[in-house]
Structures are given as C-alpha cells and as structure tokens.
N, CA and C atoms of all chains as a GROMACS GRO file, in nm:
protein
  609
    1MET      N    1   0.890   4.153  -2.421
    1MET     CA    2   0.972   4.190  -2.306
    1MET      C    3   1.114   4.220  -2.354
    2THR      N    4   1.168   4.329  -2.309
    2THR     CA    5   1.304   4.366  -2.348
    2THR      C    6   1.401   4.330  -2.235
    3ALA      N    7   1.530   4.331  -2.271
    3ALA     CA    8   1.631   4.294  -2.171
    3ALA      C    9   1.628   4.390  -2.053
    4SER      N   10   1.591   4.517  -2.080
    4SER     CA   11   1.593   4.615  -1.972
    4SER      C   12   1.486   4.588  -1.867
    5GLU      N   13   1.390   4.500  -1.901
    5GLU     CA   14   1.284   4.468  -1.805
    5GLU      C   15   1.320   4.347  -1.720
    6GLU      N   16   1.439   4.297  -1.735
    6GLU     CA   17   1.475   4.178  -1.660
    6GLU      C   18   1.563   4.212  -1.542
    7PHE      N   19   1.554   4.126  -1.442
    7PHE     CA   20   1.630   4.147  -1.320
    7PHE      C   21   1.704   4.017  -1.284
    8THR      N   22   1.813   4.036  -1.215
    8THR     CA   23   1.880   3.920  -1.156
    8THR      C   24   1.838   3.911  -1.010
    9PHE      N   25   1.783   3.797  -0.977
    9PHE     CA   26   1.741   3.771  -0.838
    9PHE      C   27   1.847   3.686  -0.770
   10VAL      N   28   1.892   3.732  -0.655
   10VAL     CA   29   1.982   3.651  -0.572
   10VAL      C   30   1.920   3.643  -0.433
   11CYS      N   31   1.882   3.522  -0.393
   11CYS     CA   32   1.819   3.506  -0.263
   11CYS      C   33   1.922   3.531  -0.153
   12PRO      N   34   1.893   3.623  -0.060
   12PRO     CA   35   1.989   3.650   0.047
   12PRO      C   36   2.004   3.535   0.145
   13SER      N   37   1.910   3.442   0.142
   13SER     CA   38   1.913   3.332   0.239
   13SER      C   39   1.982   3.208   0.183
   14CYS      N   40   1.941   3.164   0.064
   14CYS     CA   41   1.998   3.038   0.010
   14CYS      C   42   2.096   3.061  -0.103
   15GLY      N   43   2.104   3.185  -0.154
   15GLY     CA   44   2.199   3.214  -0.260
   15GLY      C   45   2.152   3.178  -0.398
   16GLU      N   46   2.029   3.127  -0.411
   16GLU     CA   47   1.976   3.094  -0.543
   16GLU      C   48   1.975   3.218  -0.631
   17SER      N   49   2.014   3.199  -0.756
   17SER     CA   50   2.021   3.311  -0.849
   17SER      C   51   1.948   3.276  -0.977
   18MET      N   52   1.866   3.370  -1.026
   18MET     CA   53   1.799   3.347  -1.154
   18MET      C   54   1.756   3.480  -1.213
   19GLU      N   55   1.744   3.482  -1.345
   19GLU     CA   56   1.694   3.601  -1.410
   19GLU      C   57   1.542   3.595  -1.414
   20VAL      N   58   1.480   3.709  -1.382
   20VAL     CA   59   1.334   3.711  -1.374
   20VAL      C   60   1.279   3.835  -1.442
   21ASN      N   61   1.154   3.827  -1.482
   21ASN     CA   62   1.086   3.945  -1.536
   21ASN      C   63   1.010   4.016  -1.423
   22PRO      N   64   0.950   4.129  -1.451
   22PRO     CA   65   0.881   4.202  -1.343
   22PRO      C   66   0.771   4.122  -1.274
   23ALA      N   67   0.698   4.042  -1.350
   23ALA     CA   68   0.591   3.962  -1.287
   23ALA      C   69   0.650   3.861  -1.189
   24MET      N   70   0.761   3.799  -1.227
   24MET     CA   71   0.826   3.703  -1.137
   24MET      C   72   0.882   3.774  -1.015
   25ARG      N   73   0.939   3.894  -1.038
   25ARG     CA   74   0.992   3.970  -0.924
   25ARG      C   75   0.880   3.998  -0.823
   26ASP      N   76   0.767   4.043  -0.873
   26ASP     CA   77   0.655   4.074  -0.783
   26ASP      C   78   0.609   3.948  -0.708
   27ALA      N   79   0.606   3.837  -0.780
   27ALA     CA   80   0.561   3.712  -0.718
   27ALA      C   81   0.658   3.666  -0.609
   28LEU      N   82   0.787   3.684  -0.635
   28LEU     CA   83   0.888   3.643  -0.536
   28LEU      C   84   0.881   3.732  -0.411
   29VAL      N   85   0.860   3.862  -0.431
   29VAL     CA   86   0.849   3.953  -0.316
   29VAL      C   87   0.725   3.918  -0.233
   30GLU      N   88   0.620   3.881  -0.302
   30GLU     CA   89   0.495   3.852  -0.232
   30GLU      C   90   0.496   3.715  -0.164
   31ASN      N   91   0.560   3.616  -0.228
   31ASN     CA   92   0.551   3.478  -0.180
   31ASN      C   93   0.678   3.424  -0.118
   32GLY      N   94   0.789   3.495  -0.133
   32GLY     CA   95   0.916   3.445  -0.080
   32GLY      C   96   0.994   3.368  -0.186
   33CYS      N   97   1.117   3.334  -0.151
   33CYS     CA   98   1.204   3.262  -0.245
   33CYS      C   99   1.139   3.128  -0.280
   34VAL      N  100   1.130   3.102  -0.408
   34VAL     CA  101   1.062   2.979  -0.450
   34VAL      C  102   1.143   2.855  -0.409
   35VAL      N  103   1.272   2.871  -0.391
   35VAL     CA  104   1.357   2.756  -0.359
   35VAL      C  105   1.357   2.726  -0.209
   36CYS      N  106   1.382   2.830  -0.126
   36CYS     CA  107   1.398   2.802   0.017
   36CYS      C  108   1.284   2.855   0.101
   37GLY      N  109   1.199   2.941   0.046
   37GLY     CA  110   1.085   2.990   0.122
   37GLY      C  111   1.113   3.114   0.204
   38ALA      N  112   1.238   3.164   0.204
   38ALA     CA  113   1.271   3.281   0.284
   38ALA      C  114   1.204   3.406   0.227
   39SER      N  115   1.177   3.502   0.316
   39SER     CA  116   1.118   3.629   0.271
   39SER      C  117   1.219   3.703   0.181
   40VAL      N  118   1.165   3.775   0.084
   40VAL     CA  119   1.248   3.844  -0.014
   40VAL      C  120   1.199   3.988  -0.026
   41THR      N  121   1.292   4.083  -0.034
   41THR     CA  122   1.255   4.222  -0.060
   41THR      C  123   1.308   4.263  -0.198
   42THR      N  124   1.271   4.383  -0.240
   42THR     CA  125   1.316   4.430  -0.371
   42THR      C  126   1.468   4.447  -0.377
   43GLU      N  127   1.532   4.451  -0.259
   43GLU     CA  128   1.678   4.465  -0.258
   43GLU      C  129   1.748   4.341  -0.313
   44ALA      N  130   1.676   4.232  -0.324
   44ALA     CA  131   1.736   4.108  -0.376
   44ALA      C  132   1.742   4.108  -0.529
   45PHE      N  133   1.694   4.216  -0.591
   45PHE     CA  134   1.689   4.221  -0.738
   45PHE      C  135   1.776   4.335  -0.790
   46SER      N  136   1.847   4.308  -0.897
   46SER     CA  137   1.923   4.415  -0.963
   46SER      C  138   1.899   4.404  -1.112
   47PRO      N  139   1.897   4.519  -1.181
   47PRO     CA  140   1.870   4.514  -1.326
   47PRO      C  141   1.978   4.435  -1.398
   48VAL      N  142   1.934   4.360  -1.497
   48VAL     CA  143   2.030   4.285  -1.579
   48VAL      C  144   2.106   4.386  -1.664
   49ASP      N  145   2.238   4.370  -1.667
   49ASP     CA  146   2.320   4.461  -1.748
   49ASP      C  147   2.281   4.448  -1.895
   50THR      N  148   2.263   4.561  -1.958
   50THR     CA  149   2.231   4.559  -2.101
   50THR      C  150   2.354   4.597  -2.181
   51PRO      N  151   2.374   4.538  -2.297
   51PRO     CA  152   2.490   4.570  -2.379
   51PRO      C  153   2.487   4.716  -2.423
   52GLU      N  154   2.604   4.780  -2.425
   52GLU     CA  155   2.612   4.920  -2.468
   52GLU      C  156   2.584   4.930  -2.617
   53MET      N  157  -1.240  -0.043   2.171
   53MET     CA  158  -1.278   0.059   2.075
   53MET      C  159  -1.330  -0.010   1.950
   54ALA      N  160  -1.455   0.009   1.919
   54ALA     CA  161  -1.516  -0.062   1.807
   54ALA      C  162  -1.536   0.032   1.688
   55LEU      N  163  -1.521  -0.026   1.572
   55LEU     CA  164  -1.545   0.050   1.450
   55LEU      C  165  -1.695   0.070   1.434
   56GLU      N  166  -1.736   0.193   1.428
   56GLU     CA  167  -1.879   0.218   1.420
   56GLU      C  168  -1.921   0.244   1.276
   57LYS      N  169  -1.842   0.326   1.206
   57LYS     CA  170  -1.885   0.364   1.073
   57LYS      C  171  -1.763   0.405   0.991
   58GLN      N  172  -1.756   0.353   0.870
   58GLN     CA  173  -1.646   0.393   0.781
   58GLN      C  174  -1.705   0.433   0.647
   59THR      N  175  -1.671   0.550   0.600
   59THR     CA  176  -1.725   0.597   0.472
   59THR      C  177  -1.614   0.651   0.384
   60GLU      N  178  -1.639   0.644   0.254
   60GLU     CA  179  -1.547   0.707   0.159
   60GLU      C  180  -1.571   0.857   0.163
   61MET      N  181  -1.464   0.934   0.156
   61MET     CA  182  -1.478   1.080   0.153
   61MET      C  183  -1.504   1.125   0.010
   62THR      N  184  -1.581   1.233  -0.003
   62THR     CA  185  -1.605   1.290  -0.135
   62THR      C  186  -1.482   1.369  -0.179
   63GLN      N  187  -1.479   1.405  -0.306
   63GLN     CA  188  -1.366   1.483  -0.356
   63GLN      C  189  -1.356   1.617  -0.284
   64SER      N  190  -1.469   1.680  -0.258
   64SER     CA  191  -1.462   1.809  -0.189
   64SER      C  192  -1.412   1.790  -0.046
   65ASP      N  193  -1.445   1.676   0.015
   65ASP     CA  194  -1.394   1.648   0.150
   65ASP      C  195  -1.243   1.625   0.150
   66THR      N  196  -1.196   1.547   0.051
   66THR     CA  197  -1.051   1.523   0.046
   66THR      C  198  -0.976   1.651   0.013
   67ASP      N  199  -1.032   1.732  -0.078
   67ASP     CA  200  -0.968   1.860  -0.109
   67ASP      C  201  -0.960   1.949   0.014
   68ALA      N  202  -1.068   1.950   0.092
   68ALA     CA  203  -1.069   2.034   0.212
   68ALA      C  204  -0.965   1.987   0.313
   69LEU      N  205  -0.954   1.855   0.331
   69LEU     CA  206  -0.856   1.804   0.426
   69LEU      C  207  -0.714   1.835   0.380
   70LEU      N  208  -0.689   1.811   0.252
   70LEU     CA  209  -0.555   1.837   0.198
   70LEU      C  210  -0.521   1.986   0.206
   71GLY      N  211  -0.623   2.070   0.192
   71GLY     CA  212  -0.600   2.213   0.196
   71GLY      C  213  -0.574   2.268   0.335
   72ARG      N  214  -0.631   2.205   0.437
   72ARG     CA  215  -0.612   2.258   0.572
   72ARG      C  216  -0.489   2.199   0.640
   73HIS      N  217  -0.427   2.100   0.576
   73HIS     CA  218  -0.301   2.048   0.630
   73HIS      C  219  -0.186   2.091   0.539
   74GLU      N  220  -0.067   2.078   0.589
   74GLU     CA  221   0.049   2.117   0.509
   74GLU      C  222   0.163   2.016   0.522
   75THR      N  223   0.136   1.908   0.591
   75THR     CA  224   0.239   1.805   0.605
   75THR      C  225   0.179   1.667   0.582
   76GLY      N  226   0.264   1.574   0.542
   76GLY     CA  227   0.220   1.437   0.522
   76GLY      C  228   0.341   1.347   0.512
   77VAL      N  229   0.316   1.222   0.478
   77VAL     CA  230   0.426   1.126   0.461
   77VAL      C  231   0.429   1.083   0.316
   78LEU      N  232   0.544   1.105   0.252
   78LEU     CA  233   0.563   1.069   0.112
   78LEU      C  234   0.637   0.937   0.106
   79SER      N  235   0.581   0.843   0.030
   79SER     CA  236   0.644   0.712   0.016
   79SER      C  237   0.687   0.690  -0.129
   80LEU      N  238   0.809   0.642  -0.144
   80LEU     CA  239   0.863   0.613  -0.276
   80LEU      C  240   0.908   0.467  -0.277
   81ALA      N  241   0.926   0.413  -0.397
   81ALA     CA  242   0.973   0.275  -0.405
   81ALA      C  243   1.071   0.264  -0.522
   82ARG      N  244   1.166   0.176  -0.503
   82ARG     CA  245   1.260   0.145  -0.611
   82ARG      C  246   1.288  -0.003  -0.601
   83ASP      N  247   1.249  -0.075  -0.704
   83ASP     CA  248   1.254  -0.221  -0.699
   83ASP      C  249   1.177  -0.268  -0.576
   84ASP      N  250   1.245  -0.338  -0.489
   84ASP     CA  251   1.175  -0.389  -0.370
   84ASP      C  252   1.201  -0.304  -0.246
   85ASP      N  253   1.266  -0.191  -0.265
   85ASP     CA  254   1.301  -0.109  -0.149
   85ASP      C  255   1.202   0.004  -0.129
   86PRO      N  256   1.146   0.015  -0.009
   86PRO     CA  257   1.055   0.127   0.021
   86PRO      C  258   1.134   0.244   0.080
   87TYR      N  259   1.075   0.362   0.071
   87TYR     CA  260   1.136   0.479   0.130
   87TYR      C  261   1.024   0.576   0.166
   88ALA      N  262   1.019   0.620   0.288
   88ALA     CA  263   0.912   0.711   0.332
   88ALA      C  264   0.971   0.826   0.411
   89ILE      N  265   0.924   0.946   0.383
   89ILE     CA  266   0.974   1.063   0.452
   89ILE      C  267   0.859   1.160   0.483
   90PRO      N  268   0.868   1.229   0.597
   90PRO     CA  269   0.772   1.335   0.626
   90PRO      C  270   0.805   1.456   0.540
   91ILE      N  271   0.704   1.517   0.482
   91ILE     CA  272   0.727   1.632   0.395
   91ILE      C  273   0.622   1.740   0.422
   92SER      N  274   0.651   1.861   0.375
   92SER     CA  275   0.548   1.965   0.374
   92SER      C  276   0.513   1.993   0.229
   93TYR      N  277   0.394   2.044   0.207
   93TYR     CA  278   0.349   2.061   0.069
   93TYR      C  279   0.255   2.180   0.058
   94GLY      N  280   0.238   2.227  -0.065
   94GLY     CA  281   0.129   2.317  -0.101
   94GLY      C  282   0.039   2.240  -0.196
   95TYR      N  283  -0.090   2.262  -0.190
   95TYR     CA  284  -0.184   2.183  -0.270
   95TYR      C  285  -0.272   2.274  -0.354
   96ASP      N  286  -0.275   2.246  -0.484
   96ASP     CA  287  -0.364   2.316  -0.576
   96ASP      C  288  -0.479   2.222  -0.609
   97ALA      N  289  -0.594   2.248  -0.550
   97ALA     CA  290  -0.708   2.157  -0.569
   97ALA      C  291  -0.759   2.159  -0.712
   98ASP      N  292  -0.747   2.272  -0.780
   98ASP     CA  293  -0.796   2.280  -0.918
   98ASP      C  294  -0.719   2.186  -1.010
   99ASP      N  295  -0.588   2.182  -0.993
   99ASP     CA  296  -0.504   2.095  -1.077
   99ASP      C  297  -0.476   1.961  -1.010
  100ARG      N  298  -0.519   1.945  -0.887
  100ARG     CA  299  -0.491   1.825  -0.809
  100ARG      C  300  -0.340   1.795  -0.811
  101THR      N  301  -0.265   1.901  -0.782
  101THR     CA  302  -0.120   1.892  -0.784
  101THR      C  303  -0.062   1.941  -0.653
  102PHE      N  304   0.040   1.870  -0.608
  102PHE     CA  305   0.109   1.905  -0.484
  102PHE      C  306   0.246   1.962  -0.520
  103TYR      N  307   0.288   2.062  -0.443
  103TYR     CA  308   0.417   2.126  -0.466
  103TYR      C  309   0.505   2.102  -0.343
  104LEU      N  310   0.622   2.046  -0.368
  104LEU     CA  311   0.710   2.006  -0.258
  104LEU      C  312   0.851   2.060  -0.279
  105ARG      N  313   0.914   2.097  -0.168
  105ARG     CA  314   1.058   2.124  -0.168
  105ARG      C  315   1.124   2.007  -0.097
  106LEU      N  316   1.223   1.947  -0.159
  106LEU     CA  317   1.291   1.836  -0.096
  106LEU      C  318   1.440   1.865  -0.092
  107VAL      N  319   1.498   1.842   0.022
  107VAL     CA  320   1.640   1.869   0.043
  107VAL      C  321   1.714   1.736   0.048
  108SER      N  322   1.823   1.728  -0.024
  108SER     CA  323   1.901   1.604  -0.020
  108SER      C  324   2.049   1.638  -0.036
  109THR      N  325   2.130   1.542  -0.008
  109THR     CA  326   2.274   1.556  -0.031
  109THR      C  327   2.314   1.454  -0.137
  110PRO      N  328   2.425   1.478  -0.207
  110PRO     CA  329   2.457   1.395  -0.323
  110PRO      C  330   2.460   1.245  -0.295
  111GLU      N  331   2.508   1.205  -0.179
  111GLU     CA  332   2.521   1.062  -0.151
  111GLU      C  333   2.400   1.005  -0.079
  112SER      N  334   2.297   1.086  -0.061
  112SER     CA  335   2.189   1.041   0.026
  112SER      C  336   2.099   0.936  -0.041
  113GLU      N  337   2.037   0.858   0.046
  113GLU     CA  338   1.942   0.758   0.000
  113GLU      C  339   1.825   0.828  -0.070
  114LYS      N  340   1.786   0.942  -0.016
  114LYS     CA  341   1.674   1.013  -0.076
  114LYS      C  342   1.704   1.049  -0.220
  115ARG      N  343   1.825   1.096  -0.246
  115ARG     CA  344   1.862   1.135  -0.382
  115ARG      C  345   1.846   1.017  -0.476
  116GLU      N  346   1.886   0.900  -0.430
  116GLU     CA  347   1.876   0.782  -0.515
  116GLU      C  348   1.730   0.753  -0.551
  117PHE      N  349   1.643   0.767  -0.454
  117PHE     CA  350   1.502   0.738  -0.480
  117PHE      C  351   1.437   0.845  -0.567
  118LEU      N  352   1.486   0.968  -0.556
  118LEU     CA  353   1.425   1.077  -0.630
  118LEU      C  354   1.475   1.088  -0.773
  119SER      N  355   1.579   1.015  -0.805
  119SER     CA  356   1.649   1.039  -0.930
  119SER      C  357   1.576   0.992  -1.054
  120SER      N  358   1.466   0.921  -1.038
  120SER     CA  359   1.404   0.860  -1.157
  120SER      C  360   1.256   0.894  -1.171
  121ASN      N  361   1.214   1.014  -1.129
  121ASN     CA  362   1.072   1.051  -1.135
  121ASN      C  363   0.984   0.936  -1.088
  122PRO      N  364   1.002   0.897  -0.964
  122PRO     CA  365   0.936   0.773  -0.918
  122PRO      C  366   0.787   0.789  -0.896
  123ASP      N  367   0.718   0.674  -0.904
  123ASP     CA  368   0.581   0.669  -0.857
  123ASP      C  369   0.582   0.697  -0.708
  124ALA      N  370   0.480   0.765  -0.663
  124ALA     CA  371   0.482   0.807  -0.523
  124ALA      C  372   0.344   0.795  -0.462
  125ARG      N  373   0.340   0.785  -0.331
  125ARG     CA  374   0.217   0.794  -0.256
  125ARG      C  375   0.236   0.895  -0.145
  126LEU      N  376   0.133   0.973  -0.123
  126LEU     CA  377   0.135   1.071  -0.015
  126LEU      C  378   0.018   1.040   0.077
  127VAL      N  379   0.046   1.032   0.205
  127VAL     CA  380  -0.058   1.005   0.304
  127VAL      C  381  -0.071   1.125   0.397
  128VAL      N  382  -0.193   1.175   0.410
  128VAL     CA  383  -0.222   1.284   0.502
  128VAL      C  384  -0.339   1.238   0.588
  129TYR      N  385  -0.326   1.255   0.718
  129TYR     CA  386  -0.438   1.210   0.802
  129TYR      C  387  -0.459   1.305   0.919
  130GLU      N  388  -0.574   1.293   0.978
  130GLU     CA  389  -0.603   1.372   1.097
  130GLU      C  390  -0.689   1.288   1.190
  131GLU      N  391  -0.676   1.316   1.317
  131GLU     CA  392  -0.758   1.245   1.414
  131GLU      C  393  -0.810   1.344   1.517
  132ASP      N  394  -0.936   1.332   1.542
  132ASP     CA  395  -1.002   1.413   1.644
  132ASP      C  396  -1.107   1.322   1.703
  133GLU      N  397  -1.059   1.239   1.793
  133GLU     CA  398  -1.140   1.130   1.845
  133GLU      C  399  -1.283   1.173   1.878
  134PRO      N  400  -1.384   1.104   1.833
  134PRO     CA  401  -1.380   0.968   1.775
  134PRO      C  402  -1.375   0.967   1.621
  135THR      N  403  -1.332   1.079   1.560
  135THR     CA  404  -1.332   1.086   1.414
  135THR      C  405  -1.188   1.077   1.361
  136TYR      N  406  -1.169   0.990   1.265
  136TYR     CA  407  -1.039   0.976   1.200
  136TYR      C  408  -1.061   0.990   1.049
  137LYS      N  409  -0.972   1.068   0.987
  137LYS     CA  410  -0.980   1.082   0.842
  137LYS      C  411  -0.842   1.063   0.783
  138SER      N  412  -0.837   0.996   0.670
  138SER     CA  413  -0.709   0.978   0.603
  138SER      C  414  -0.729   0.991   0.453
  139VAL      N  415  -0.628   1.049   0.387
  139VAL     CA  416  -0.631   1.064   0.242
  139VAL      C  417  -0.503   1.004   0.185
  140VAL      N  418  -0.519   0.924   0.082
  140VAL     CA  419  -0.405   0.862   0.014
  140VAL      C  420  -0.402   0.911  -0.130
  141VAL      N  421  -0.288   0.964  -0.170
  141VAL     CA  422  -0.272   1.017  -0.306
  141VAL      C  423  -0.169   0.932  -0.379
  142THR      N  424  -0.199   0.895  -0.502
  142THR     CA  425  -0.096   0.829  -0.585
  142THR      C  426  -0.067   0.919  -0.704
  143GLY      N  427   0.056   0.913  -0.750
  143GLY     CA  428   0.093   0.995  -0.865
  143GLY      C  429   0.241   0.981  -0.894
  144THR      N  430   0.288   1.066  -0.983
  144THR     CA  431   0.429   1.063  -1.020
  144THR      C  432   0.495   1.193  -0.977
  145LEU      N  433   0.611   1.177  -0.918
  145LEU     CA  434   0.686   1.291  -0.869
  145LEU      C  435   0.778   1.341  -0.980
  146THR      N  436   0.767   1.468  -1.012
  146THR     CA  437   0.848   1.524  -1.121
  146THR      C  438   0.921   1.647  -1.072
  147GLU      N  439   1.050   1.652  -1.104
  147GLU     CA  440   1.128   1.770  -1.063
  147GLU      C  441   1.096   1.887  -1.154
  148ILE      N  442   1.086   2.007  -1.096
  148ILE     CA  443   1.067   2.129  -1.173
  148ILE      C  444   1.201   2.199  -1.182
  149SER      N  445   1.250   2.213  -1.302
  149SER     CA  446   1.380   2.278  -1.317
  149SER      C  447   1.366   2.428  -1.300
  150ARG      N  448   1.474   2.493  -1.265
  150ARG     CA  449   1.472   2.638  -1.247
  150ARG      C  450   1.428   2.709  -1.375
  151ASP      N  451   1.461   2.649  -1.490
  151ASP     CA  452   1.429   2.712  -1.619
  151ASP      C  453   1.279   2.717  -1.646
  152GLU      N  454   1.204   2.623  -1.590
  152GLU     CA  455   1.059   2.618  -1.618
  152GLU      C  456   0.978   2.690  -1.512
  153MET      N  457   1.044   2.760  -1.421
  153MET     CA  458   0.973   2.825  -1.311
  153MET      C  459   0.881   2.936  -1.363
  154THR      N  460   0.759   2.939  -1.315
  154THR     CA  461   0.661   3.039  -1.356
  154THR      C  462   0.610   3.114  -1.233
  155VAL      N  463   0.535   3.221  -1.259
  155VAL     CA  464   0.472   3.294  -1.150
  155VAL      C  465   0.381   3.201  -1.070
  156GLU      N  466   0.311   3.114  -1.140
  156GLU     CA  467   0.221   3.020  -1.071
  156GLU      C  468   0.299   2.929  -0.976
  157HIS      N  469   0.416   2.884  -1.021
  157HIS     CA  470   0.498   2.802  -0.933
  157HIS      C  471   0.537   2.880  -0.807
  158VAL      N  472   0.579   3.004  -0.826
  158VAL     CA  473   0.620   3.086  -0.712
  158VAL      C  474   0.505   3.101  -0.612
  159GLU      N  475   0.386   3.120  -0.666
  159GLU     CA  476   0.269   3.135  -0.579
  159GLU      C  477   0.239   3.004  -0.506
  160GLN      N  478   0.249   2.893  -0.577
  160GLN     CA  479   0.221   2.764  -0.514
  160GLN      C  480   0.324   2.731  -0.407
  161TYR      N  481   0.450   2.758  -0.435
  161TYR     CA  482   0.553   2.728  -0.335
  161TYR      C  483   0.546   2.824  -0.218
  162GLY      N  484   0.482   2.941  -0.240
  162GLY     CA  485   0.457   3.030  -0.128
  162GLY      C  486   0.364   2.965  -0.027
  163GLU      N  487   0.280   2.874  -0.075
  163GLU     CA  488   0.188   2.801   0.012
  163GLU      C  489   0.258   2.684   0.082
  164ALA      N  490   0.361   2.632   0.018
  164ALA     CA  491   0.432   2.519   0.077
  164ALA      C  492   0.528   2.572   0.183
  165LYS      N  493   0.522   2.516   0.299
  165LYS     CA  494   0.610   2.563   0.405
  165LYS      C  495   0.750   2.511   0.382
  166ARG      N  496   0.840   2.564   0.460
  166ARG     CA  497   0.978   2.514   0.449
  166ARG      C  498   0.980   2.368   0.491
  167PRO      N  499   1.088   2.299   0.458
  167PRO     CA  500   1.095   2.157   0.497
  167PRO      C  501   1.107   2.144   0.648
  168LEU      N  502   0.992   2.149   0.714
  168LEU     CA  503   0.989   2.160   0.859
  168LEU      C  504   1.059   2.047   0.932
  169PHE      N  505   1.050   1.928   0.874
  169PHE     CA  506   1.099   1.812   0.946
  169PHE      C  507   1.248   1.788   0.924
  170GLU      N  508   1.303   1.862   0.833
  170GLU     CA  509   1.439   1.829   0.795
  170GLU      C  510   1.537   1.923   0.863
  171ILE      N  511   1.617   1.868   0.948
  171ILE     CA  512   1.716   1.946   1.022
  171ILE      C  513   1.852   1.921   0.958
  172TRP      N  514   1.910   2.027   0.912
  172TRP     CA  515   2.036   2.011   0.839
  172TRP      C  516   2.144   2.095   0.906
  173GLY      N  517   2.262   2.034   0.916
  173GLY     CA  518   2.375   2.105   0.977
  173GLY      C  519   2.436   2.206   0.882
  174GLU      N  520   2.419   2.184   0.753
  174GLU     CA  521   2.482   2.273   0.658
  174GLU      C  522   2.406   2.405   0.644
  175ALA      N  523   2.475   2.509   0.602
  175ALA     CA  524   2.408   2.635   0.571
  175ALA      C  525   2.327   2.617   0.444
  176LYS      N  526   2.224   2.699   0.431
  176LYS     CA  527   2.135   2.683   0.316
  176LYS      C  528   2.206   2.683   0.181
  177PRO      N  529   2.305   2.772   0.161
  177PRO     CA  530   2.372   2.770   0.029
  177PRO      C  531   2.439   2.636  -0.002
  178ASP      N  532   2.467   2.556   0.102
  178ASP     CA  533   2.534   2.427   0.078
  178ASP      C  534   2.434   2.313   0.058
  179LEU      N  535   2.309   2.341   0.077
  179LEU     CA  536   2.209   2.236   0.062
  179LEU      C  537   2.160   2.230  -0.083
  180ASP      N  538   2.121   2.111  -0.125
  180ASP     CA  539   2.065   2.095  -0.258
  180ASP      C  540   1.912   2.087  -0.243
  181ILE      N  541   1.847   2.202  -0.262
  181ILE     CA  542   1.702   2.207  -0.249
  181ILE      C  543   1.642   2.194  -0.388
  182LYS      N  544   1.564   2.091  -0.410
  182LYS     CA  545   1.500   2.072  -0.540
  182LYS      C  546   1.348   2.084  -0.525
  183LEU      N  547   1.288   2.133  -0.630
  183LEU     CA  548   1.143   2.155  -0.629
  183LEU      C  549   1.076   2.044  -0.712
  184TYR      N  550   0.970   1.991  -0.654
  184TYR     CA  551   0.898   1.881  -0.722
  184TYR      C  552   0.749   1.911  -0.724
  185GLU      N  553   0.684   1.853  -0.823
  185GLU     CA  554   0.539   1.852  -0.818
  185GLU      C  555   0.491   1.708  -0.825
  186LEU      N  556   0.387   1.682  -0.751
  186LEU     CA  557   0.324   1.550  -0.752
  186LEU      C  558   0.186   1.568  -0.812
  187ARG      N  559   0.169   1.521  -0.934
  187ARG     CA  560   0.038   1.527  -0.999
  187ARG      C  561  -0.040   1.402  -0.960
  188ALA      N  562  -0.155   1.424  -0.903
  188ALA     CA  563  -0.231   1.311  -0.849
  188ALA      C  564  -0.297   1.231  -0.961
  189ASP      N  565  -0.273   1.101  -0.962
  189ASP     CA  566  -0.351   1.010  -1.047
  189ASP      C  567  -0.480   0.972  -0.975
  190THR      N  568  -0.467   0.943  -0.849
  190THR     CA  569  -0.585   0.910  -0.769
  190THR      C  570  -0.575   0.977  -0.633
  191ILE      N  571  -0.688   1.015  -0.579
  191ILE     CA  572  -0.697   1.066  -0.443
  191ILE      C  573  -0.816   0.998  -0.377
  192SER      N  574  -0.789   0.928  -0.269
  192SER     CA  575  -0.900   0.860  -0.201
  192SER      C  576  -0.893   0.893  -0.052
  193GLY      N  577  -1.009   0.898   0.009
  193GLY     CA  578  -1.011   0.932   0.150
  193GLY      C  579  -1.113   0.849   0.226
  194ARG      N  580  -1.082   0.825   0.352
  194ARG     CA  581  -1.174   0.750   0.438
  194ARG      C  582  -1.202   0.828   0.565
  195HIS      N  583  -1.323   0.818   0.606
  195HIS     CA  584  -1.370   0.886   0.725
  195HIS      C  585  -1.422   0.778   0.818
  196ILE      N  586  -1.363   0.773   0.935
  196ILE     CA  587  -1.401   0.667   1.030
  196ILE      C  588  -1.453   0.729   1.159
  197GLU      N  589  -1.568   0.681   1.200
  197GLU     CA  590  -1.623   0.722   1.330
  197GLU      C  591  -1.617   0.601   1.422
  198LEU      N  592  -1.556   0.620   1.536
  198LEU     CA  593  -1.548   0.509   1.631
  198LEU      C  594  -1.655   0.525   1.737
  199SER      N  595  -1.695   0.410   1.788
  199SER     CA  596  -1.789   0.415   1.900
  199SER      C  597  -1.712   0.455   2.025
  200GLU      N  598  -1.781   0.484   2.130
  200GLU     CA  599  -1.716   0.528   2.252
  200GLU      C  600  -1.621   0.421   2.303
  201ARG      N  601  -1.507   0.470   2.357
  201ARG     CA  602  -1.407   0.377   2.408
  201ARG      C  603  -1.456   0.317   2.542
  202HIS      N  604  -1.437   0.186   2.556
  202HIS     CA  605  -1.470   0.121   2.683
  202HIS      C  606  -1.345   0.054   2.736
  203ASP      N  607  -1.269   0.125   2.819
  203ASP     CA  608  -1.143   0.070   2.870
  203ASP      C  609  -1.169  -0.020   2.990
   0.00000   0.00000   0.00000
C-alpha cells in the first residue's frame, strides 16, 4: 500500500479523525463511524497529502 | 405462578438469543464495589465476542471501573410469558485502541447500536467514546417455562 492510497477520515458527527486505507474507507461508508455509529459518506474522506 | 420446567440452553440457543437482542446489562467489579450499566452491543457468534461502545467522562465512576480491563459479566434476557430465557456471559473487557482498528472491527461496530441508554448533555465531540470488546470465557443460558398463573 502506498501513501497515495491512504485517506484521512474525519467523522462529521463526532469529529473522530484517523488515517485509513481504501478497504477501511469502504467499511466506514457501509457501516458508519466506528466510534459513534453515525452514517458516513465519501465526503468525510480526503486524500492524505503526499510529500512533493 | 409455579415453576414448571427449567432447562439449560444449548450453545446454538444462546447464540440465537444474543444475536436477536442488542442490549443487556454489563456488570463490573472493583474490590468490593459492584457497578452495573445498561449497554448495547454487537455479537460475533463465531468468535464469541461482544463489541461495545462506552461513553464516559474523566471523573466518572464508570471510567474508574473501566480503567483496568476488568472482569465483566453481561446479562441478556427475554420474557414472553410463560417462557423466560436468560443468558449470562463472563469474560474480560478490553479496550480497542484506534491504532488497532480493522475492517472487521468496523463491521462489528456497525452491528452495535449507539449507546441507546446513555443521555448526554455534551455534544458528541466533547464525549469520550471508547470501544471495547468482551471476549466470552463462559456463556450459559436458562430457559424457564412457567405453569399457568393462578391469581
């Protein structure tokens, strides 16, 4: 897995933040925030900045 | 109301009961002090593991009891007169850190409902929500059939 495949997840409901890979992103969208249970969309994820 | 019949539940019966419910009472102990709280859970019958979200505040009694990976008991029961069933689970409660979170955890917590019983005045970002798993050492269940009530 390369850095470009990672995302930063920020839950819009509880504010929890963590770096995730694509499989985790898909699981969070399907199951909701693991911390608070709120529904999550792909808008809660942004690509991790990669060094130039 | 007389006790007519009491039987031990099979593992498949206890798994079925635990799977169709999502709430129970979790009991913890520290020295001679008991502590019991209503909780919601997700249950993985294959691993015999329960997944719980618990909310606490820094000074809370709950935090004190949770701070040492305590031995725990979970009680789940149902009643549909004249049938009563109860399941008692013993095990150790372990916190899952954010660093160890896996896809499987996300899926399991998707099954666990929000902390339904816990009403908090603070906004979610101000709450300390911790994730725990309870690995069952023992799971036992009883099925009781009562005779007809004669009031």
